[in-house]
FIBADO-683098 format. One record per residue (C-alpha): residue in three letters; residue number from 1; x, y, z. Coordinates in steps of 0.1 Angstrom, whole numbers. Layout:
// residues N
+------+------+-------+-------+-------+
: resn : resi :     u :     v :     w :
+------+------+-------+-------+-------+
:  ALA :  NUM :     X :     Y :     Z :
...
+------+------+-------+-------+-------+
// end
This chain:
// residues 221
+------+------+-------+-------+-------+
: resn : resi :     u :     v :     w :
+------+------+-------+-------+-------+
:  MET :    1 :   185 :   427 :    46 :
:  LYS :    2 :   149 :   418 :    53 :
:  LYS :    3 :   142 :   381 :    31 :
:  ILE :    4 :   108 :   373 :    19 :
:  ASN :    5 :    99 :   338 :    13 :
:  ILE :    6 :    73 :   340 :   -15 :
:  GLU :    7 :    71 :   300 :   -22 :
:  LYS :    8 :    59 :   294 :    15 :
:  LYS :    9 :    34 :   321 :    14 :
:  ILE :   10 :    22 :   304 :   -21 :
:  LEU :   11 :    24 :   272 :    -8 :
:  SER :   12 :     4 :   281 :    25 :
:  GLU :   13 :   -25 :   298 :     9 :
:  ASN :   14 :   -27 :   267 :   -14 :
:  GLU :   15 :   -25 :   244 :    15 :
:  LYS :   16 :   -55 :   265 :    33 :
:  CYS :   17 :   -79 :   262 :     2 :
:  ALA :   18 :   -68 :   223 :    -4 :
:  ILE :   19 :   -80 :   220 :    36 :
:  GLU :   20 :  -111 :   235 :    27 :
:  ASN :   21 :  -115 :   213 :    -4 :
:  THR :   22 :  -110 :   181 :    16 :
:  PHE :   23 :  -135 :   192 :    43 :
:  PHE :   24 :  -159 :   198 :    12 :
:  PHE :   25 :  -154 :   163 :    -3 :
:  THR :   26 :  -155 :   142 :    31 :
:  GLU :   27 :  -185 :   163 :    42 :
:  GLN :   28 :  -203 :   152 :     9 :
:  LYS :   29 :  -190 :   118 :    11 :
:  LYS :   30 :  -174 :   119 :   -22 :
:  LEU :   31 :  -139 :   105 :   -33 :
:  CYS :   32 :  -116 :   127 :   -52 :
:  LEU :   33 :   -85 :   117 :   -70 :
:  ASN :   34 :   -57 :   137 :   -85 :
:  MET :   35 :   -43 :   119 :  -116 :
:  ILE :   36 :   -10 :   130 :  -128 :
:  SER :   37 :    16 :   119 :  -154 :
:  SER :   38 :    39 :   134 :  -181 :
:  PRO :   39 :    22 :   145 :  -211 :
:  GLY :   40 :    11 :   117 :  -235 :
:  SER :   41 :    11 :    88 :  -208 :
:  GLY :   42 :   -26 :    82 :  -214 :
:  LYS :   43 :   -46 :   100 :  -189 :
:  THR :   44 :   -75 :   106 :  -210 :
:  THR :   45 :   -78 :    74 :  -229 :
:  ILE :   46 :   -77 :    58 :  -194 :
:  LEU :   47 :  -104 :    80 :  -183 :
:  VAL :   48 :  -125 :    77 :  -211 :
:  GLU :   49 :  -126 :    40 :  -209 :
:  THR :   50 :  -128 :    41 :  -170 :
:  ILE :   51 :  -161 :    64 :  -173 :
:  THR :   52 :  -173 :    39 :  -201 :
:  ALA :   53 :  -168 :     7 :  -182 :
:  LEU :   54 :  -182 :    16 :  -151 :
:  LYS :   55 :  -211 :    39 :  -161 :
:  ASP :   56 :  -236 :    15 :  -146 :
:  LYS :   57 :  -217 :    12 :  -114 :
:  ILE :   58 :  -208 :    44 :  -104 :
:  LYS :   59 :  -213 :    83 :  -118 :
:  ILE :   60 :  -178 :    99 :  -125 :
:  GLY :   61 :  -171 :   137 :  -128 :
:  ILE :   62 :  -139 :   150 :  -143 :
:  ILE :   63 :  -121 :   182 :  -137 :
:  GLU :   64 :   -98 :   189 :  -167 :
:  GLY :   65 :   -65 :   206 :  -164 :
:  ASP :   66 :   -45 :   217 :  -195 :
:  VAL :   67 :   -21 :   246 :  -203 :
:  GLN :   68 :   -45 :   256 :  -234 :
:  THR :   69 :   -73 :   239 :  -254 :
:  ASP :   70 :  -103 :   219 :  -244 :
:  ILE :   71 :   -93 :   190 :  -267 :
:  ASP :   72 :   -92 :   164 :  -238 :
:  ALA :   73 :  -127 :   178 :  -221 :
:  GLU :   74 :  -142 :   171 :  -254 :
:  ARG :   75 :  -129 :   136 :  -252 :
:  ILE :   76 :  -144 :   134 :  -219 :
:  ARG :   77 :  -177 :   149 :  -230 :
:  ALA :   78 :  -182 :   125 :  -258 :
:  THR :   79 :  -189 :   100 :  -229 :
:  GLU :   80 :  -217 :   120 :  -214 :
:  ALA :   81 :  -197 :   126 :  -181 :
:  PRO :   82 :  -197 :   159 :  -163 :
:  VAL :   83 :  -166 :   179 :  -173 :
:  VAL :   84 :  -152 :   211 :  -161 :
:  GLN :   85 :  -124 :   226 :  -182 :
:  ILE :   86 :   -96 :   248 :  -165 :
:  ASN :   87 :   -72 :   264 :  -187 :
:  THR :   88 :   -36 :   272 :  -169 :
:  GLU :   89 :   -25 :   297 :  -197 :
:  GLY :   90 :    10 :   285 :  -190 :
:  ALA :   91 :    14 :   274 :  -152 :
:  CYS :   92 :    24 :   239 :  -152 :
:  HIS :   93 :    -3 :   223 :  -123 :
:  LEU :   94 :   -37 :   230 :  -111 :
:  SER :   95 :   -43 :   249 :   -77 :
:  ALA :   96 :   -66 :   242 :   -50 :
:  VAL :   97 :   -85 :   272 :   -57 :
:  GLN :   98 :   -92 :   267 :   -96 :
:  ILE :   99 :  -108 :   230 :   -80 :
:  SER :  100 :  -125 :   249 :   -56 :
:  ARG :  101 :  -142 :   269 :   -85 :
:  ALA :  102 :  -147 :   240 :  -108 :
:  LEU :  103 :  -165 :   224 :   -80 :
:  LYS :  104 :  -191 :   248 :   -81 :
:  GLU :  105 :  -196 :   241 :  -121 :
:  LEU :  106 :  -201 :   203 :  -115 :
:  PRO :  107 :  -233 :   183 :  -103 :
:  VAL :  108 :  -215 :   171 :   -72 :
:  ASP :  109 :  -249 :   161 :   -55 :
:  ASP :  110 :  -253 :   135 :   -85 :
:  LEU :  111 :  -216 :   118 :   -85 :
:  ASP :  112 :  -196 :    93 :   -68 :
:  LEU :  113 :  -163 :   100 :   -79 :
:  ILE :  114 :  -145 :   133 :   -88 :
:  ILE :  115 :  -113 :   127 :  -108 :
:  ILE :  116 :   -89 :   154 :  -116 :
:  GLU :  117 :   -69 :   150 :  -144 :
:  ASN :  118 :   -38 :   174 :  -137 :
:  VAL :  119 :   -17 :   192 :  -161 :
:  GLY :  120 :     9 :   168 :  -183 :
:  ASN :  121 :    37 :   171 :  -155 :
:  LEU :  122 :    57 :   148 :  -131 :
:  VAL :  123 :    70 :   176 :  -111 :
:  CYS :  124 :    48 :   211 :  -105 :
:  PRO :  125 :    16 :   190 :   -95 :
:  SER :  126 :    30 :   168 :   -66 :
:  ALA :  127 :    39 :   198 :   -47 :
:  PHE :  128 :     4 :   215 :   -47 :
:  GLU :  129 :   -23 :   195 :   -28 :
:  LEU :  130 :   -57 :   199 :   -42 :
:  GLY :  131 :   -76 :   187 :   -14 :
:  GLU :  132 :   -80 :   150 :   -28 :
:  ALA :  133 :   -83 :   119 :   -11 :
:  GLY :  134 :   -51 :   105 :   -31 :
:  LYS :  135 :   -31 :   111 :   -61 :
:  ILE :  136 :   -29 :    86 :   -88 :
:  VAL :  137 :     6 :    85 :  -110 :
:  VAL :  138 :     7 :    74 :  -147 :
:  LEU :  139 :    38 :    60 :  -160 :
:  SER :  140 :    36 :    47 :  -197 :
:  VAL :  141 :    60 :    21 :  -207 :
:  ALA :  142 :    72 :    43 :  -237 :
:  GLU :  143 :    86 :    68 :  -211 :
:  GLY :  144 :   113 :    48 :  -198 :
:  ASP :  145 :   116 :    26 :  -168 :
:  ASP :  146 :   139 :    52 :  -148 :
:  LYS :  147 :   108 :    77 :  -142 :
:  PRO :  148 :   105 :    65 :  -105 :
:  ALA :  149 :   140 :    69 :   -98 :
:  LYS :  150 :   140 :   103 :  -114 :
:  TYR :  151 :   109 :   119 :  -102 :
:  PRO :  152 :   103 :   102 :   -68 :
:  ALA :  153 :    81 :   130 :   -51 :
:  ILE :  154 :    51 :   118 :   -70 :
:  PHE :  155 :    54 :    81 :   -70 :
:  ALA :  156 :    64 :    87 :   -32 :
:  LYS :  157 :    30 :   105 :   -26 :
:  SER :  158 :     7 :    85 :   -47 :
:  LYS :  159 :   -15 :    56 :   -38 :
:  VAL :  160 :   -19 :    41 :   -70 :
:  LEU :  161 :     6 :    35 :  -103 :
:  LEU :  162 :   -11 :    28 :  -133 :
:  ILE :  163 :    15 :    16 :  -158 :
:  ASN :  164 :    -1 :    23 :  -192 :
:  LYS :  165 :     6 :    10 :  -225 :
:  ILE :  166 :    19 :   -26 :  -215 :
:  ASP :  167 :    10 :   -33 :  -252 :
:  LEU :  168 :    40 :   -18 :  -264 :
:  LEU :  169 :    63 :   -41 :  -241 :
:  GLY :  170 :    87 :   -57 :  -263 :
:  HIS :  171 :    89 :   -30 :  -287 :
:  VAL :  172 :   105 :    -3 :  -261 :
:  ASP :  173 :   132 :    -7 :  -236 :
:  PHE :  174 :   108 :    -7 :  -205 :
:  ASP :  175 :   117 :   -31 :  -174 :
:  ILE :  176 :    84 :   -33 :  -156 :
:  GLU :  177 :    97 :   -53 :  -128 :
:  ARG :  178 :   122 :   -20 :  -123 :
:  ALA :  179 :    98 :     4 :  -123 :
:  LYS :  180 :    80 :   -13 :   -98 :
:  ASP :  181 :   107 :   -19 :   -75 :
:  ASP :  182 :   117 :    15 :   -75 :
:  ALA :  183 :    83 :    29 :   -70 :
:  ARG :  184 :    79 :     5 :   -41 :
:  ARG :  185 :   111 :    14 :   -26 :
:  LEU :  186 :    98 :    51 :   -25 :
:  ASN :  187 :    65 :    39 :   -13 :
:  LYS :  188 :    59 :     6 :     4 :
:  ASN :  189 :    20 :     9 :    -1 :
:  ILE :  190 :    16 :    20 :   -34 :
:  ARG :  191 :    -7 :    -1 :   -57 :
:  ILE :  192 :     4 :   -11 :   -90 :
:  PHE :  193 :   -17 :   -16 :  -121 :
:  PRO :  194 :     3 :   -30 :  -152 :
:  ILE :  195 :   -26 :   -18 :  -177 :
:  SER :  196 :   -32 :   -10 :  -216 :
:  ALA :  197 :   -62 :    15 :  -218 :
:  LYS :  198 :   -61 :     4 :  -255 :
:  THR :  199 :   -63 :   -30 :  -255 :
:  GLY :  200 :   -81 :   -32 :  -221 :
:  GLU :  201 :   -57 :   -56 :  -203 :
:  GLY :  202 :   -57 :   -50 :  -167 :
:  MET :  203 :   -78 :   -21 :  -165 :
:  SER :  204 :  -104 :   -47 :  -145 :
:  GLN :  205 :   -82 :   -45 :  -115 :
:  TRP :  206 :   -82 :    -7 :  -117 :
:  TYR :  207 :  -120 :    -7 :  -120 :
:  ASP :  208 :  -124 :   -30 :   -92 :
:  TRP :  209 :   -99 :    -8 :   -68 :
:  LEU :  210 :  -120 :    25 :   -78 :
:  VAL :  211 :  -153 :    10 :   -71 :
:  GLN :  212 :  -139 :    -4 :   -36 :
:  ASN :  213 :  -127 :    31 :   -29 :
:  VAL :  214 :  -160 :    50 :   -35 :
:  GLU :  215 :  -177 :    23 :   -17 :
:  GLN :  216 :  -156 :    27 :    12 :
:  GLU :  217 :  -159 :    69 :    10 :
:  LYS :  218 :  -195 :    63 :    14 :
:  MET :  219 :  -191 :    46 :    44 :
:  ARG :  220 :  -174 :    67 :    62 :
:  GLN :  221 :  -190 :    85 :    94 :
+------+------+-------+-------+-------+
// end
């Protein structure tokens, strides 16, 4: 009986398009980051606050991924940042082809940074490369400190871990040092920023990292 590896075919096609996206970003000298988390971690709030705080320093465009609705895209649109909505209609992740199509709707020439807000899921999005320069994983303290251990792939692949909603520490059972240690065991180079998008605590360090990496991308030959 002949076996057909469907998964390999799907991932190989996605990988081909992801490489094309990477080439596009490199050629245009645009930094692209893929933000991934569970639902309710605060990704959209982080993006709204980031766009607002950095509006005079860097121009940010957003590709917004959701299963249904454009609720989050409307929140981004209120900041006057360009945003393209992708509804996956049930799929648990975005694909490189979807990103390629969305890029045609963004004013890329006018942007310094493109952030993909992926579908809320810690598993599926980690397996699909989109052509981004790096992944940003968001973990809220309300989710529990065991997530790096339980969902290692995304933490192992990410450049940055944003531990959000630290204003709730003391009200929930979350050992922040355990979360940090588990993430660093998976990825010794991961940058970790404890933040509260609601109060602004720790956000300046995240902003500095973004601005620095945008400038580095512009300097690349």
